[in-house]
Phi, psi and omega in degrees: 000135180246133181235131175262121193254124178233145178245138166236144185241139178254111192250156168289323186228160179282122178212169178244136179258129172250141179257116172246097190054240179267017186254136180265103179253132179246130182242118169252115191231166172217160180262021184264352189192159170258003175297120182231117174265130179248121177256130179246131177225159168088010181295325177246123185290344184257023181236079188284338170313312185293304189281334167292319170304310178305322178296317179292326180296328190271339183254344185233015175238145177251131177255116192275329187210147182062202191223153178221126171251145180226134173239103186274350186204064188299316189251066191311304183311318180286326171305301178312325183259005181050043178243160173302311168195126183284341178249024186090174187288106180312326190271015171237035189228022187255013174242272173261130181215129178300154182294327184271004173304124189292345182265356191296321177300316180293317180302316178293322175292318180287337170299309180305320186288316181305318188278350178306135187307320179305330183287119182267327184203142182242141170241131170251113188270130171225165156246127182245158182291140173071201175233115185297126172224141175293339173238157186283125183225042178113185186290334184262323180250100187195164177296347178271352176293150179247334184307140177061047178224148155280105186259139176232148180276342179194168187293321171193178183256147170277055175226153180260084172211160199299340187243028184274343184271083186301315178303309179304317173300305179312307180298321181292330173291319175297313182295329177285319180295324187294348179270351184231036180284146184289320178219156189290333180278001178276005190312143170272154173215174179263129171239116180267103181286349184037058191310311185298328188251327183248353191222085187298319180300307181297339173303340180256017187261171175298313186291322185289320166310319178290314183289333183277345171254028177056035167258107175307123185219144178225155164252143172253125185237111163272160188284139165301331190262015164297154192275349182200157177305321185293332173294320175301313180294321182302315182287326178293318185284327174301312181295315176303318178302317183287337177284316178296331178289317176299327186272348183079023171280106179282135177220177176202149182219156178264008180234159179271127176293070173224172186293322180303307185286322175298322175289333175292327180285321182289326180275358180257106188272348173079196198258141167240130178242137179244120177049034181047030172225006185208122181230138174235136168271124195280347181276132183060034177266161181285169185277348187211135174225146184242163175067040188275119176286112180222173178271167184286341184200164177048046167284150184252118181254133177228144184230142162278344180265119180310321181270016177285143183201161181237140172239129184262140171239186183287340181230002187215162170240109184260125182260123187245149163239093191067240181263003184263114181281106185283314192205148169248119174262131174262120188281156155227130198268130179220155164292144173261130178294141187265346180230099174236156176294144170279359184212156175216155184251142185223134170276109184246116184049043179072014176243129189276135183224138172255133189232154167295146172307148182066002173303148168261156182215156187241141188232131166282301187244304172204171184214153185218114175283125184291130186292139179225145186294145179075354184246139172250141178245133178233115172268111185285114181124336179270114176239130175206125176291354187273335186240132175260324182246119180265027172269158181075012178233136179284123186231134177244164187304314181300338173286357191243134182286120184301333179309328187266006179286160184268324185262161184290343176266001173059046182240343189243131179224146179290137166235121178252141181243132181238149176235110179058044181066016183241138182286134178259290182195173179239138169246173177223140179256135177242113171278136184285000000 
């Protein structure tokens, strides 16, 4: 089976998506300046604070001046498996790389993006172990920890440009962040790896590649030991905002930067659409659904969440938001009807309504799909040997088997429309 995956984004602001190899590059640009911040997330698949922060940055921030480029999920396959790197550590491949390395195409493309003339500063988002302290205070708080740091490879760059003083910028960001901590022990600091002389491993990293090409670059490390994803995302976004302030990038957002608002955004997985005729809201959805009508090949998958993806196995479609497997779908293969009605009629609580195909509708008591020639209706969860076509029947919530509901509350059910045994579209009924 061959599946075509396409992402669509419901955004707070207007932006453009560019495809570079397997890289999703989102550009939020204005015509007032070439000053551009590049934010890269997801180079390590088991560090969700970075890529969930980048997804919110892409979908919930408006850039009012200058430019912001975002790569939210650089190492997508490793993100799906929640592993640091399924083909090795991608952040150790920016110096010498074998031609057969499975990450080579992505590495070559991200290098090209970093070196674009327009890029003024690069941020690489990570989650690091522990809480960095200059003195040793135990296994979690010590100089070997990486968490809660702004990492620089060297003190400054030998270039005459506004962002060449890496240490001063990192210190300014750290000082601003430490005035807005959620808890006192979350304090940020600057970690200078002095890469050229002291750290051979870091000489292979993305940020060192950037600085050796005179591109100011920093790594932001929220702590893996923070208690929640929302805390990690909070500090990542706080750091990014401070960098945007330093760069004179004007931005706005419609949410408050706090745990409560971030949790609401993170727990909203958005919509998943198949072939423009079958749609599921992934929030509060059950872990598994069966008999999903799709084509045997060339299906088109669309997400409103920028981190949405599908992993195909022989018998299932696993739907992910970042590293979280939200639902497993078990497909049933049908031909898709080429000529289907754009609307259907339904009697909702004794009132006749005409709806667009794939529309959801809400019911207090009962509903009845109006019968139409050549069409067969299948209400998933309604079982009766008496009816092969379930249109023209008044159906209440207690007529439906809860096992077939879409949501965990057992209030949402699928209604499928077929024409001459070919699948047309699916609607959903919500019982109040």
